[in-house]
PLY file of the C-alpha trace (Angstrom):
ply
format ascii 1.0
element vertex 163
property float x
property float y
property float z
element edge 162
property int vertex1
property int vertex2
end_header
16.61 7.63 108.58
18.11 7.58 105.11
14.84 8.79 103.58
14.54 11.52 106.18
17.97 12.94 105.25
17.14 12.84 101.53
13.82 14.59 102.19
15.45 17.42 104.21
18.24 17.79 101.64
15.68 18.16 98.84
13.77 20.67 100.94
16.93 22.71 101.56
17.86 22.67 97.85
14.47 24.02 96.80
14.60 26.64 99.54
18.03 27.83 98.32
16.83 28.08 94.73
13.93 30.35 95.74
16.29 32.72 97.56
18.60 32.94 94.54
15.66 33.73 92.27
14.43 36.60 94.43
17.95 38.04 94.75
18.39 37.91 90.96
15.11 39.80 90.37
16.02 42.71 92.68
18.92 44.10 90.59
16.79 43.93 87.43
14.17 46.13 89.11
16.90 48.60 90.17
18.28 48.87 86.63
14.77 49.62 85.36
14.46 52.47 87.86
17.78 53.94 86.72
16.56 53.93 83.12
13.36 55.75 84.09
15.33 58.39 86.04
17.61 59.15 83.09
14.59 59.62 80.84
13.11 62.12 83.28
16.38 64.09 83.32
16.42 64.31 79.52
12.84 65.58 79.37
13.43 68.34 81.93
16.61 69.55 80.19
14.62 70.44 77.06
12.69 73.22 78.80
13.63 76.74 77.71
15.11 78.72 80.59
14.09 82.40 80.57
16.17 84.54 82.96
15.75 88.10 84.16
18.32 90.77 83.26
18.90 94.49 83.90
17.65 97.04 81.37
20.06 96.93 78.38
22.51 99.84 78.19
22.35 99.64 74.39
18.80 101.05 74.42
19.01 104.85 74.39
15.58 106.08 73.22
12.16 104.51 72.64
11.71 100.96 73.89
9.40 98.18 75.01
10.28 96.10 78.06
8.40 93.34 79.82
8.51 91.24 82.98
6.56 88.12 83.97
4.05 90.11 86.05
3.36 93.54 87.53
5.39 92.89 90.71
8.47 91.82 88.71
8.01 94.82 86.38
7.98 97.22 89.30
11.09 95.48 90.69
12.79 95.89 87.25
13.12 92.11 86.72
12.83 92.19 82.92
12.68 89.13 80.67
12.39 91.06 77.36
13.42 94.47 76.05
13.67 96.03 72.58
14.68 99.36 71.11
11.40 100.07 69.29
11.89 98.29 66.02
15.50 97.13 65.59
16.93 94.82 68.25
15.36 92.66 70.96
17.21 91.50 74.09
16.52 88.38 76.16
18.44 85.97 78.38
17.59 82.44 77.22
19.14 79.19 78.43
21.79 81.15 80.33
22.91 83.35 77.41
22.12 87.05 76.92
21.00 87.44 73.31
20.58 90.44 71.03
18.26 89.45 68.18
16.84 91.28 65.18
13.17 92.19 65.25
11.47 90.77 62.15
8.18 92.62 62.60
6.69 94.96 65.17
3.31 96.68 65.36
3.31 98.82 68.47
-0.39 99.46 69.08
-1.18 100.37 65.47
-4.35 98.26 65.23
-6.99 97.95 67.98
-4.54 98.88 70.75
-2.76 95.54 70.29
0.96 94.93 70.35
2.64 92.22 68.26
6.32 91.49 67.74
8.16 88.70 65.93
11.81 87.93 66.67
13.86 85.13 65.19
17.42 83.84 65.10
19.00 80.44 64.39
18.00 78.98 67.78
14.73 80.69 68.76
11.53 82.06 67.31
9.84 84.52 69.67
6.35 85.96 69.45
5.04 88.77 71.68
1.32 89.55 71.80
-0.23 92.09 74.11
-3.14 94.43 74.64
-3.05 97.91 76.10
-4.34 98.12 79.66
-7.12 100.71 79.88
-7.05 103.59 82.35
-3.29 103.90 82.67
-1.18 106.97 81.89
1.70 105.13 80.21
1.36 102.58 77.43
1.18 99.53 79.69
0.55 96.12 78.18
-0.43 92.64 79.30
-0.07 89.63 77.05
1.94 86.53 76.29
5.45 85.76 75.13
6.00 82.50 73.24
9.46 81.04 72.56
9.94 78.14 70.16
13.09 76.14 69.38
13.73 74.35 66.06
13.31 70.97 67.82
9.70 71.89 68.66
10.21 72.82 72.32
7.84 75.69 73.19
7.56 77.92 76.25
4.66 80.37 76.71
4.40 82.80 79.61
2.39 85.85 80.62
4.05 89.26 80.35
3.44 92.72 81.78
5.29 95.80 80.60
5.55 99.15 78.95
6.32 100.73 75.60
7.32 104.34 75.28
9.98 106.97 74.68
0 1
1 2
2 3
3 4
4 5
5 6
6 7
7 8
8 9
9 10
10 11
11 12
12 13
13 14
14 15
15 16
16 17
17 18
18 19
19 20
20 21
21 22
22 23
23 24
24 25
25 26
26 27
27 28
28 29
29 30
30 31
31 32
32 33
33 34
34 35
35 36
36 37
37 38
38 39
39 40
40 41
41 42
42 43
43 44
44 45
45 46
46 47
47 48
48 49
49 50
50 51
51 52
52 53
53 54
54 55
55 56
56 57
57 58
58 59
59 60
60 61
61 62
62 63
63 64
64 65
65 66
66 67
67 68
68 69
69 70
70 71
71 72
72 73
73 74
74 75
75 76
76 77
77 78
78 79
79 80
80 81
81 82
82 83
83 84
84 85
85 86
86 87
87 88
88 89
89 90
90 91
91 92
92 93
93 94
94 95
95 96
96 97
97 98
98 99
99 100
100 101
101 102
102 103
103 104
104 105
105 106
106 107
107 108
108 109
109 110
110 111
111 112
112 113
113 114
114 115
115 116
116 117
117 118
118 119
119 120
120 121
121 122
122 123
123 124
124 125
125 126
126 127
127 128
128 129
129 130
130 131
131 132
132 133
133 134
134 135
135 136
136 137
137 138
138 139
139 140
140 141
141 142
142 143
143 144
144 145
145 146
146 147
147 148
148 149
149 150
150 151
151 152
152 153
153 154
154 155
155 156
156 157
157 158
158 159
159 160
160 161
161 162
């Protein structure tokens, strides 16, 4: 009987140790998941947010203005506007910005449009080609935004240049 009690006691002790080990491993797995989640949140916060805005009141004469696509353009959901050579307007990362145009060639060579805009926080490049068969100077192309930290956002654009 004495040996039977010792045997069951030893069995119970080893069974208790296994339960403690599995309970200890569970929190470690949870803390690893929390670390992974915080890394995902940091990566998504680095994306450049491009918002729509109404046509700028500052623009009085000739201008170029673009939306993400034809439907947004027709609905006046602009993501870019400029006053034909001086100032460009965009709403980036929640802030409406007025930036100086560095260079602009409005359809001077091969019916292509190029614009370069830069400030302390963003470098913006607009490239487009005139759409054939349209009355107005309609363009399709791409808009690329780059931050000093290397974050880049490229999107299609559709819009118009004219007076």
